[in-house]
Each structure stands twice: as C-alpha cells, then as structure tokens.
C-alpha positions as a printed NumPy array, in Angstrom:
array([[ -0.001,   0.184,   0.068],
       [  1.11 ,   3.487,  -0.424],
       [  1.666,   5.714,   1.919],
       [  2.509,   9.055,  -0.047],
       [ -0.457,   9.818,  -0.973],
       [ -3.755,  10.834,   0.761],
       [ -6.205,   8.063,   2.906],
       [ -9.348,   8.503,   1.263],
       [-12.603,   6.82 ,   3.697],
       [-13.793,   4.058,   2.515],
       [-17.301,   5.917,   2.507],
       [-16.163,   8.1  ,  -0.818],
       [-15.657,   5.12 ,  -2.888],
       [-19.348,   4.369,  -2.365],
       [-21.527,   5.192,  -4.857],
       [-24.995,   5.911,  -3.974],
       [-27.745,   4.918,  -6.922],
       [-31.286,   5.441,  -5.623],
       [-31.695,   6.465,  -2.355],
       [-30.681,   4.369,   0.674],
       [-28.291,   2.218,  -2.258],
       [-24.917,   2.298,  -2.147],
       [-22.469,   0.284,  -4.108],
       [-18.758,  -0.44 ,  -4.188],
       [-16.522,  -1.615,  -6.724],
       [-13.335,  -3.865,  -6.559],
       [-10.125,  -2.826,  -8.16 ],
       [-11.5  ,  -4.183, -11.736],
       [-14.85 ,  -2.061, -11.461],
       [-16.806,  -4.899, -10.834],
       [-19.695,  -4.559,  -8.374],
       [-17.892,  -5.947,  -4.983],
       [-20.785,  -5.291,  -2.539],
       [-23.806,  -3.356,  -1.815],
       [-25.019,  -1.428,   1.383],
       [-28.73 ,  -1.037,   1.776],
       [-30.132,   1.341,   4.871],
       [-33.274,  -0.543,   6.085],
       [-35.975,  -0.183,   8.796],
       [-35.911,  -2.449,  11.477],
       [-37.743,  -3.007,  14.588],
       [-34.46 ,  -1.562,  16.71 ],
       [-34.689,   1.31 ,  14.31 ],
       [-32.708,   2.088,  11.052],
       [-29.627,  -0.459,  10.765],
       [-27.325,  -0.58 ,   7.407],
       [-27.117,  -4.223,   5.818],
       [-24.098,  -5.116,   4.636],
       [-23.491,  -7.785,   1.715],
       [-20.17 ,  -8.469,  -0.151],
       [-20.721, -10.465,  -3.462],
       [-24.36 , -11.841,  -2.411],
       [-22.994, -12.84 ,   1.018],
       [-24.617, -10.889,   4.297],
       [-21.587,  -9.579,   6.064],
       [-23.981,  -7.759,   8.542],
       [-26.062,  -5.224,   9.948],
       [-24.441,  -1.793,  11.068],
       [-25.938,   1.447,  12.898],
       [-23.803,   3.914,  10.967],
       [-22.887,   4.126,   7.232],
       [-19.109,   4.655,   8.424],
       [-19.041,   1.161,   9.775],
       [-21.513,  -0.337,   7.349],
       [-18.763,   1.134,   4.655],
       [-15.756,   0.046,   6.873],
       [-16.702,  -3.341,   7.091],
       [-17.573,  -3.991,   3.075],
       [-14.519,  -2.334,   2.57 ],
       [-12.194,  -4.751,   4.714],
       [-13.753,  -7.554,   2.807],
       [-12.769,  -5.979,  -0.719],
       [ -8.919,  -5.616,   0.59 ],
       [ -9.075,  -9.016,   2.235],
       [-10.194, -10.386,  -0.945],
       [ -6.918,  -9.672,  -2.648],
       [ -4.905, -11.123,  -0.029],
       [ -3.816, -14.308,  -0.313],
       [ -4.717, -16.676,   1.699],
       [ -2.195, -19.319,   4.136],
       [  0.542, -19.001,   5.893],
       [  4.104, -17.478,   5.719],
       [  4.95 , -18.091,   2.066],
       [  1.871, -18.975,   1.286],
       [  2.684, -22.136,   2.921]])
C-alpha cells in the first residue's frame, strides 16, 4: 500500500444509486458489495453484503462502509500461512 498519497475513507468510494442504496466496486470496477439502509424493529440499520453474502448489519454508514471495504481488501490478499504455506 502506498503511504505517500492521501488516505481516503471507504465511504468516499461508495456510490449511491437510488436513495439508501450504495455500491462499492473492486479494483476491476466490478460490483463487490452493496449497502442498503433498512427499517428494522430496532431502528434504521445498514445491511452490508459482499458478493451476495451477508456480512452483517451496522448502525452507521461509516461502520458499514468500513466493514465492506475490509472485505474487498481481504479478498485480494492470498490466504495461507507465511509464504503461502
């Protein structure tokens, strides 16, 4: 990761389509995940999905975008131990 440039908050790369629906793209500009604001019995919550799988619910858009951003970044990291073992 480059440290010489500005550090953007993941919320800045979330694109809002219709109201209350955000999409985040991966490095190849493919849709990686979505965030939807929903009404629940506990109040408004953000539903976070990564590639169609539910990651969870958040009480703030900031938390929702950070959770989705971590999933997108983690997908590009090889799994396994040190040196891929």
